[in-house]
Every structure is written in structure tokens, then in C-alpha cells.
C-alpha positions as CSV (number, residue, x, y, z in Angstrom):
1,M,-2.1,-8.2,33.6
2,E,-4.0,-7.0,30.4
3,S,-2.0,-7.9,27.2
4,R,-1.4,-6.3,24.5
5,L,-4.1,-8.7,22.7
6,D,-6.6,-8.0,24.9
7,K,-6.1,-4.5,25.0
8,R,-6.2,-4.4,20.8
9,K,-9.9,-6.4,21.3
10,G,-11.0,-3.7,23.2
11,K,-9.5,-0.7,21.6
12,K,-11.9,2.0,20.3
13,K,-11.8,3.4,16.9
14,R,-9.5,6.8,17.1
15,K,-10.3,10.3,16.5
16,W,-8.5,10.3,14.5
17,P,-3.4,-1.6,-6.2
18,F,-4.8,-5.3,-10.2
19,W,-2.9,-2.5,-7.0
20,L,0.4,-1.4,-8.7
21,A,-1.7,0.4,-11.4
22,G,-2.4,3.0,-8.5
23,I,0.8,3.1,-6.6
24,I,2.3,4.6,-10.2
25,I,0.0,7.7,-9.3
26,V,1.7,8.0,-5.8
27,F,5.0,7.9,-7.6
28,L,4.3,9.6,-10.6
29,L,3.5,12.7,-8.4
30,I,6.0,11.9,-5.6
31,G,8.6,10.8,-7.9
32,G,8.4,13.7,-10.3
33,G,7.8,11.1,-13.8
34,F,5.9,13.6,-15.2
35,A,6.0,17.4,-15.3
36,Y,3.6,20.0,-14.6
37,Y,2.2,20.2,-17.8
38,V,0.0,16.9,-17.3
39,W,-1.6,18.4,-14.5
40,D,-4.6,19.9,-16.6
41,K,-4.7,16.5,-17.7
42,L,-4.0,14.6,-14.7
43,G,-7.1,16.7,-12.8
44,D,-10.2,15.1,-14.3
45,T,-8.5,11.9,-13.2
46,V,-7.4,12.7,-9.8
47,E,-11.5,13.6,-9.7
48,T,-12.4,10.3,-10.7
49,M,-10.1,8.4,-8.5
50,H,-10.7,11.3,-5.4
51,T,-13.6,8.4,-3.1
52,P,-13.5,10.2,0.5
53,L,-14.4,8.3,3.3
54,A,-17.2,9.0,6.6
55,R,-13.8,10.1,8.5
56,D,-12.9,13.2,5.8
57,N,-16.3,14.8,7.4
58,D,-14.6,15.8,10.3
59,P,-13.5,19.0,10.5
60,D,-10.6,18.3,13.5
61,R,-9.8,15.7,11.3
62,Q,-9.2,17.9,8.0
63,K,-7.3,20.8,9.5
64,E,-4.8,17.9,11.4
65,L,-4.2,16.9,7.7
66,D,-3.9,20.7,6.6
67,S,-1.2,21.4,9.3
68,I,1.0,18.3,8.3
69,L,0.8,19.4,4.8
70,K,1.7,22.8,5.7
71,N,4.0,21.9,7.8
72,K,5.8,19.2,5.8
73,K,5.3,16.5,8.6
74,S,5.2,13.1,8.1
75,L,2.6,11.2,7.2
76,N,1.2,7.8,6.8
77,I,-0.6,5.9,3.5
78,L,-2.0,2.4,3.3
79,L,-2.1,0.9,0.3
80,L,-5.1,-1.6,-0.8
81,G,-4.6,-4.1,-3.3
82,V,-8.2,-6.0,-3.7
83,D,-9.1,-8.1,-5.6
84,E,-12.4,-8.6,-6.3
85,R,-14.8,-10.9,-8.3
86,E,-18.0,-10.8,-10.1
87,G,-20.6,-11.3,-7.4
88,D,-17.8,-11.3,-4.5
89,K,-16.8,-7.7,-2.6
90,G,-13.1,-9.3,-2.7
91,R,-10.4,-9.1,0.4
92,S,-7.6,-6.8,0.6
93,D,-5.0,-9.1,-1.0
94,T,-2.7,-6.6,-0.6
95,M,-1.5,-4.1,2.6
96,I,1.3,-2.0,2.4
97,L,2.1,0.9,4.9
98,L,3.6,3.3,3.1
99,S,5.7,6.0,5.6
100,L,6.6,9.5,3.9
101,N,9.1,11.5,5.9
102,P,9.8,14.7,3.9
103,N,12.8,16.0,6.4
104,T,15.2,12.6,5.8
105,N,13.8,12.4,2.4
106,S,13.0,8.5,3.2
107,M,10.3,6.4,2.6
108,M,9.5,3.3,5.2
109,M,7.4,0.4,3.0
110,F,5.8,-1.9,5.8
111,S,4.3,-5.1,4.4
112,I,0.9,-6.2,6.6
113,P,0.6,-10.4,6.1
114,R,-3.1,-11.0,5.0
115,D,-3.3,-13.5,7.3
116,T,-2.3,-11.4,10.2
117,Y,-4.3,-12.4,13.6
118,V,-5.8,-9.1,15.1
119,N,-9.0,-7.2,16.6
120,I,-11.0,-6.2,13.5
121,P,-13.5,-3.7,15.5
122,G,-17.0,-5.0,16.0
123,R,-16.2,-8.4,14.7
124,G,-13.5,-9.8,16.8
125,M,-10.1,-11.3,16.3
126,D,-9.7,-12.8,12.9
127,K,-7.3,-12.4,9.7
128,I,-6.4,-8.7,9.1
129,N,-7.7,-8.9,5.7
130,H,-10.8,-9.9,6.3
131,A,-11.6,-6.4,7.9
132,Y,-11.5,-5.5,3.9
133,A,-14.5,-8.0,3.5
134,F,-16.5,-6.3,6.9
135,G,-16.5,-2.8,6.3
136,D,-14.5,-1.7,3.1
137,V,-12.0,0.5,3.1
138,E,-13.0,2.3,6.3
139,L,-12.7,-0.6,8.6
140,S,-9.5,-2.2,6.9
141,I,-7.6,1.8,8.1
142,Q,-9.5,1.4,11.7
143,T,-8.2,-2.4,12.0
144,V,-4.8,-1.4,11.1
145,E,-4.5,1.9,13.4
146,D,-5.3,0.3,16.1
147,A,-3.6,-3.3,15.6
148,F,-0.7,-1.0,14.8
149,D,-1.2,1.9,16.9
150,L,-0.3,4.4,14.1
151,P,-2.1,7.1,12.8
152,V,-3.6,6.3,8.6
153,H,-3.9,9.4,7.0
154,Y,-4.4,8.7,3.7
155,Y,-5.4,5.9,1.4
156,A,-5.2,4.6,-2.3
157,K,-7.6,1.5,-3.2
158,V,-6.5,-0.8,-6.5
159,N,-9.0,-3.2,-8.2
160,M,-5.6,-6.0,-9.1
161,E,-7.1,-5.7,-12.6
162,G,-5.6,-2.7,-13.4
163,F,-2.0,-4.2,-12.9
164,Q,-1.4,-5.3,-16.1
165,Q,-2.1,-2.7,-17.9
166,G,-0.6,-0.6,-15.3
167,I,3.0,-2.5,-16.0
168,D,2.5,-2.9,-20.0
169,A,1.7,0.8,-19.9
170,L,5.4,1.6,-18.5
171,G,6.8,-0.7,-20.7
172,G,7.6,-3.3,-18.1
173,I,9.9,-2.8,-15.5
174,T,12.8,-4.3,-13.9
175,V,13.2,-6.6,-11.0
176,K,16.4,-8.7,-9.2
177,N,15.1,-12.4,-8.6
178,N,16.6,-14.5,-6.0
179,Q,14.8,-17.5,-6.1
180,E,14.1,-20.0,-9.0
181,F,10.2,-21.0,-9.3
182,S,7.3,-21.4,-12.0
183,Q,3.9,-19.5,-11.1
184,G,1.2,-20.3,-13.4
185,G,2.7,-21.5,-16.6
186,E,5.6,-19.0,-16.1
187,N,8.9,-20.2,-14.9
188,F,11.3,-16.7,-13.2
189,T,14.7,-17.7,-12.8
190,K,17.6,-16.0,-10.8
191,G,19.1,-13.2,-11.1
192,T,17.8,-9.7,-12.6
193,L,14.2,-9.7,-15.6
194,Q,12.4,-8.2,-17.4
195,L,9.0,-8.4,-17.1
196,N,5.6,-7.5,-18.7
197,G,2.2,-6.4,-17.1
198,E,1.2,-10.5,-17.2
199,E,4.4,-11.9,-16.0
200,A,4.9,-8.8,-13.4
201,L,1.0,-10.5,-12.0
202,K,1.9,-13.9,-11.8
203,Y,5.6,-13.1,-10.1
204,I,3.9,-11.1,-7.0
205,R,1.0,-13.8,-6.7
206,M,3.4,-16.4,-5.8
207,R,3.7,-17.9,-2.3
208,K,3.3,-21.4,-1.8
209,N,6.5,-22.7,-3.6
210,D,8.4,-19.9,-1.0
211,P,10.3,-21.2,1.9
212,R,8.7,-17.6,3.1
213,G,6.0,-17.9,2.4
214,D,3.6,-14.3,2.4
215,L,6.6,-12.7,3.7
216,G,8.1,-13.9,0.7
217,R,6.0,-12.7,-1.3
218,N,5.2,-9.2,0.5
219,E,8.8,-8.3,-0.3
220,R,8.5,-9.4,-4.2
221,Q,5.9,-6.9,-4.1
222,R,8.0,-4.6,-2.6
223,N,10.4,-4.7,-4.9
224,V,7.6,-4.7,-8.0
225,I,6.6,-1.5,-6.3
226,T,10.1,0.0,-6.2
227,A,10.7,-0.9,-9.8
228,A,7.7,1.1,-11.3
229,M,8.8,4.0,-8.7
230,N,11.7,3.9,-10.4
231,K,10.6,3.7,-13.6
232,A,7.6,6.4,-13.6
233,A,10.2,8.6,-11.9
234,N,11.8,9.0,-15.2
235,F,9.3,7.8,-17.5
236,S,8.8,10.8,-20.7
237,S,6.3,8.8,-23.0
238,I,3.9,11.9,-23.9
239,T,2.1,9.7,-25.8
240,K,1.2,6.8,-23.4
241,V,0.2,9.3,-20.7
242,G,-3.8,9.1,-21.9
243,D,-3.6,5.3,-21.7
244,I,-1.7,5.3,-18.1
245,L,-4.7,7.9,-17.0
246,E,-7.5,5.9,-17.9
247,I,-6.0,2.7,-16.1
248,L,-5.7,4.8,-13.4
249,G,-9.0,6.6,-13.6
250,G,-11.2,3.1,-14.0
251,N,-8.8,0.8,-11.2
252,V,-8.0,3.4,-8.4
253,Q,-10.0,5.1,-5.7
254,T,-8.3,7.6,-3.4
255,D,-9.3,10.0,-0.3
256,M,-6.4,12.6,-2.0
257,D,-7.7,15.4,-3.7
258,M,-5.7,17.0,-6.1
259,D,-4.3,19.7,-3.4
260,T,-3.3,17.0,-1.8
261,M,-1.2,15.0,-4.6
262,Q,0.6,18.6,-5.7
263,N,1.7,18.6,-2.2
264,L,3.1,15.3,-2.4
265,F,4.6,16.3,-5.7
266,S,5.9,19.7,-4.5
267,N,7.1,18.6,-1.2
268,Y,7.6,14.7,-0.9
269,R,9.0,13.4,-4.0
270,D,12.3,12.8,-2.7
271,V,11.3,10.2,-0.2
272,R,11.7,7.1,-2.5
273,K,15.3,8.3,-2.5
274,T,16.2,6.6,0.6
275,T,14.0,3.4,0.9
276,K,14.0,1.3,4.0
277,T,11.3,-2.1,4.5
278,L,10.1,-3.3,7.6
279,E,8.1,-6.8,7.6
280,I,6.7,-8.4,11.4
281,D,7.9,-11.8,13.0
282,G,5.1,-13.9,13.7
283,S,4.6,-17.7,13.1
284,G,1.4,-19.4,11.6
285,Q,-0.6,-21.2,13.8
286,K,-4.0,-23.7,13.2
287,I,-7.1,-22.3,15.6
288,N,-10.1,-23.5,15.6
289,S,-9.1,-25.3,12.4
290,I,-8.0,-21.7,11.0
291,W,-4.6,-21.1,9.8
292,Y,-3.1,-17.3,10.8
293,Y,-0.5,-15.8,11.2
294,V,-0.2,-15.1,14.8
295,V,2.4,-11.7,16.3
296,P,3.6,-11.7,19.6
297,D,2.5,-8.2,21.2
298,S,6.4,-7.3,21.2
299,E,6.5,-7.6,17.2
300,F,3.1,-5.3,17.4
301,E,5.4,-2.8,20.4
302,R,8.3,-3.2,18.0
303,I,6.5,-2.2,14.3
304,Q,4.5,1.1,16.0
305,Q,8.0,1.9,18.3
306,E,10.2,1.6,14.2
307,I,7.5,4.0,12.4
308,T,7.0,6.7,14.9
309,N,10.7,6.9,14.8
310,H,11.2,7.0,10.9
311,M,8.4,10.1,11.6
312,E,10.1,12.1,13.9
313,A,13.4,11.9,12.2
314,R,15.3,14.3,11.7
């Protein structure tokens, strides 16, 4: 019998952020951190960030997205944190699928381990974060859709160079740390931590000394996102608006235009009130001397079902 892995190998394309700085813009809009009087200033930044993909030229897809927003249906946003270096296109260091359900005012955050062994369309089996190196955002989205049999409605790609500035512009964040460790010359004790931008970057990058490896790092990333979301939702320093918008405009790309973001602000901002997290269970294996995170078919199916149930809940 053909396994799910085989199906993923042959599956065809469906018709159908320094990374945290970009996440901030999503949650400023969803969480309502700034009132409507900043929309004029925000407009120029959104225009700079707006980077549509080839698939956005499909009128049927645009009609479907318009219907989803008009009828306040659930939608999924893929966050890609890309660590780009001079002369190197980079890989997606962070991949998080956000599923927003305005009917239940809940959000599901699914962290995808970057070494997950999947089929990359046109390239074969490889680490999921290599999709970005092979085909940029478009192939990353297609790979996630095919591997998990889920739609990705929008994306936000963030250059990790903007991370430190974004956190510092918010005045730092507060997180609860469950494991004492050192990273980059910084010691992180257990308990409640106050982190500035430089510290937060080091905090999310540690994985080698984490007993859970990438899963532990993914958990810290989600905690930092939640902390930034809560800080942004209550952020009121209008003197910092210009700084934040400049950081966003220089480090973020997204296919969400101004109308889409306004819709998110109006109809999806309360989803942050209930945040659920989701992890995928696999094991580290070497294939042809290369380390991968290998996930059984049953786990791909479980993730697909849990997110689908979340999207369809009322």
C-alpha cells in the first residue's frame, strides 16, 4: 500500500521574523497595540513590506481569500524567519504556522522543526528549511502545504537582522525560563527573565545544550512571540512608532496588503486571547550521513487533523 510518505513525494502543487520584528506587525494589528490614528503612518510601511507571490495572480485564489476575510473564516499564516548573510541566500531558520480562528477567538501556533524530513516539490526528500534556499518563499509555502495537507493563506518573511532592534523598540520583553543555560556569553537562569533585544536573540538560538534539541528551541521561540504579542498589544509609546515602522519596513516581506491587515485588526485581533501550541513528534536519524528529524506518517496526519479541527471549530 502506498504510504503517506510516498504520497507526499509525488504530490502536485495545490491551486490553491532577525524574525520577531515581523511578528510584531501582525500582532500590533491583531492585538490592537496602536489605535486607528497610526494607520496613515502604517500605510507607507505596509506598502514597502507588501511582496506578493506568483500565486497571488490567480483570480480564483484571490476570490477565495476575499470570501474568507468577508465571512470571518479561519486562516493560516506562515511565519518564516530567514537568517540571510552576505553572499548567501540563507535558509528558513524559523517556521511557524499560525492558525487564526475568529469564531472561537483562538490561535494555534505550530512550530515546524527546521530539519524535518519531507518531500520538497521538484527536489525530493530533504530538510524542510532547505525549501527556502531552493525556491524562496513560494517553494517554502508549497512544501508546508504538501507535507501537512493544509492551506497557507498568507505569509510573513522576516530577516533576523531586525530582531534585536524590534525587541529594544518595545522596551524589552518578559519570559518565564524553565531551564538554566548559557548562550553567546550570556547566562539565563530559571524563572522570570527580562530580556533586551540582544539577550532575546541569544535566548531563542540555543538548541545544542537543550535536552529537547530543536523542540526546546521552538518552545522558547513561541514564548518570545507570545511575550512580544502581549507587550505590543499594550504598547502606547507613540514616540516609538516611527522607530518600529522603520524596523519593520526594512526587515519584513508579506503578501498581506493594507486592506488585509485592516481586516485582521477588525475581525481577528481577539484570537490572541486563547493561544494553543502544537508540536510534532519525531526522531533524529542519519540518512546518507546527514542528520534529519524523521516524522512518522501518523504524526503528519495528527497535525493535519488538529489544525483542521481548530479551523472548523465554532
